[in-house]
C-alpha positions as CSV (number, residue, x, y, z in Angstrom):
1,M,49.1,50.9,-3.0
2,T,51.3,52.7,-2.3
3,H,51.3,54.8,0.8
4,T,52.1,56.2,4.1
5,I,50.5,55.6,7.5
6,R,50.9,59.5,9.4
7,K,50.1,61.4,11.4
8,A,47.4,64.3,10.1
9,T,48.2,67.6,9.6
10,T,45.8,70.8,9.8
11,D,45.6,70.6,5.8
12,D,44.3,66.8,5.9
13,A,40.7,69.1,7.4
14,G,39.1,69.1,4.0
15,P,40.2,66.1,2.9
16,L,39.0,63.9,6.4
17,A,36.0,65.5,5.5
18,D,35.7,64.6,2.3
19,L,36.9,61.1,3.1
20,A,34.2,61.0,6.1
21,A,31.0,61.8,3.4
22,V,32.3,58.6,2.0
23,T,33.2,56.5,4.7
24,F,30.7,57.2,7.7
25,P,27.6,56.3,6.0
26,L,28.9,52.8,5.5
27,A,28.8,51.7,9.0
28,C,25.7,53.3,9.5
29,P,22.3,50.7,9.8
30,P,20.3,50.1,6.2
31,S,17.7,51.6,8.1
32,S,19.6,55.2,8.7
33,S,17.8,58.4,7.1
34,P,19.9,59.8,4.5
35,E,19.0,62.6,6.6
36,D,20.3,61.2,9.9
37,I,23.5,60.7,8.2
38,A,24.1,63.8,6.3
39,A,22.7,65.9,10.1
40,H,26.0,63.6,11.9
41,L,28.1,64.7,8.6
42,A,27.9,68.2,9.5
43,N,27.5,68.4,13.3
44,T,31.2,66.0,13.5
45,L,32.4,65.2,10.2
46,S,32.8,68.9,8.8
47,E,36.1,70.5,7.9
48,D,35.3,73.1,10.6
49,H,35.4,69.7,13.2
50,F,38.3,68.0,11.9
51,R,39.9,71.5,12.3
52,G,38.8,71.6,16.1
53,Y,40.0,67.4,16.1
54,L,44.0,68.7,14.5
55,A,44.2,71.0,16.9
56,D,42.9,69.1,20.4
57,P,46.4,68.2,21.5
58,E,44.3,64.8,23.9
59,V,43.3,64.4,20.0
60,T,45.2,61.9,17.6
61,V,44.6,61.9,14.0
62,V,46.2,59.0,12.2
63,V,45.5,58.9,8.2
64,I,46.6,56.7,4.3
65,D,48.0,58.6,2.2
66,A,48.2,56.9,-1.0
67,D,48.9,58.7,-3.9
68,A,45.4,59.3,-4.7
69,G,44.7,61.4,-1.7
70,L,44.0,59.5,1.8
71,R,42.3,56.2,1.9
72,G,41.5,56.3,5.5
73,Y,42.3,57.3,8.7
74,S,41.3,56.4,13.2
75,L,40.8,59.4,15.8
76,L,41.6,58.7,18.7
77,V,40.6,60.9,21.8
78,N,42.5,60.2,25.0
79,R,40.9,61.3,27.8
80,P,38.5,59.2,30.1
81,A,35.2,58.0,28.4
82,E,32.4,60.5,29.8
83,D,29.5,57.8,28.8
84,P,28.5,56.7,32.0
85,D,27.4,52.9,30.9
86,V,30.9,53.3,28.4
87,A,33.0,53.9,32.4
88,A,31.1,51.1,34.3
89,A,32.2,48.6,31.0
90,L,36.3,49.8,30.6
91,T,38.4,47.4,32.4
92,L,42.0,48.9,31.4
93,R,42.8,52.1,32.5
94,P,43.9,54.7,31.4
95,S,42.1,54.4,28.5
96,T,41.9,55.8,24.8
97,E,39.0,55.9,22.8
98,L,39.4,54.7,18.8
99,S,36.4,57.6,18.1
100,K,36.8,56.7,14.3
101,C,38.5,54.2,12.3
102,Y,37.2,54.5,8.2
103,V,39.0,53.0,5.0
104,H,37.5,54.1,1.8
105,P,35.8,51.2,0.1
106,E,38.7,50.8,-2.7
107,H,41.1,50.2,-0.6
108,H,38.8,46.8,2.1
109,G,40.1,43.5,1.6
110,L,43.6,44.9,0.9
111,G,45.4,45.2,4.4
112,A,44.9,48.7,5.4
113,A,42.7,48.9,7.5
114,A,44.8,46.3,9.4
115,E,47.5,48.7,9.1
116,L,45.3,51.4,10.4
117,M,44.5,49.4,13.5
118,H,48.3,49.1,14.0
119,A,49.6,52.5,13.7
120,S,46.5,53.5,16.0
121,L,47.4,51.2,18.9
122,Q,50.6,52.8,18.6
123,A,49.4,55.7,19.1
124,A,47.3,55.3,22.4
125,T,50.4,52.9,23.6
126,A,52.5,56.8,22.5
127,A,49.6,58.6,24.6
128,G,50.6,55.9,27.6
129,A,47.2,54.0,27.6
130,A,46.7,51.1,28.7
131,G,43.7,50.6,26.6
132,I,42.3,51.2,23.5
133,W,37.6,51.5,23.4
134,L,35.3,51.8,20.8
135,G,31.7,51.6,19.9
136,V,30.9,49.8,17.0
137,N,26.9,50.2,16.1
138,S,25.3,46.5,16.6
139,Q,24.5,45.7,13.1
140,N,27.4,46.3,11.8
141,A,28.5,42.6,11.3
142,R,31.1,43.2,9.2
143,A,32.7,45.5,11.0
144,I,32.2,43.7,14.7
145,R,34.3,41.0,13.3
146,F,36.8,43.4,12.0
147,Y,37.3,43.9,15.7
148,E,37.9,41.0,17.2
149,K,40.2,39.9,14.2
150,S,42.2,42.8,16.0
151,G,41.7,41.8,19.4
152,F,39.1,43.6,21.3
153,R,36.5,42.2,23.3
154,K,32.5,43.7,24.6
155,V,32.3,44.6,27.0
156,G,29.4,46.8,27.0
157,S,26.6,48.7,25.4
158,K,25.9,52.3,24.7
159,S,23.9,54.6,22.5
160,F,24.6,56.9,20.0
161,R,22.8,60.0,18.7
162,L,22.6,59.4,14.6
163,G,20.0,62.4,13.4
164,T,17.1,62.5,15.3
165,T,16.9,58.2,16.2
166,V,19.3,56.3,18.4
167,E,21.4,53.6,17.8
168,H,22.8,51.1,19.5
169,D,26.7,50.8,20.5
170,F,28.7,48.1,21.4
171,V,31.5,48.8,23.3
172,M,34.5,47.1,22.9
173,E,37.8,47.4,24.4
174,R,41.2,45.4,24.2
175,A,44.9,46.0,26.0
176,V,47.6,48.0,23.8
177,P,50.7,46.6,23.2
């Protein structure tokens, strides 16, 4: 796979929303309803929302750009955690949130996720973070294994609203290089 990992631009907002529509449902628990997933996509991962993320100076979006278009992205938020459960669990400060980290399923198992994680850790370091944290659904065993392999450890838990349901996430954290 020929690709480039780069910082996203405003021109990427539409392709990012398209990629999110493919990748986000894969991270949801099997019990998630299509309506709840669609609501989350519309309320958080739409083209307009990506335009807002890309315009926010405290947000960095990193993409895997391949011949076939965007094949992965991460979204980092460089501000203190607002969720009190997360804030209480974190041990490394200042900390950057790895809010989103997704790779197109056609690129699973090819090393793309590890490359994207490496670039995300570099972005957190460049932003001045001592640590990086994320929330991952407690039922997403594949993602949890990947994050543990990437040096993250479970430090707490938090709730996450997906449409009309409340899901439970592990909070995971690691130091940045």
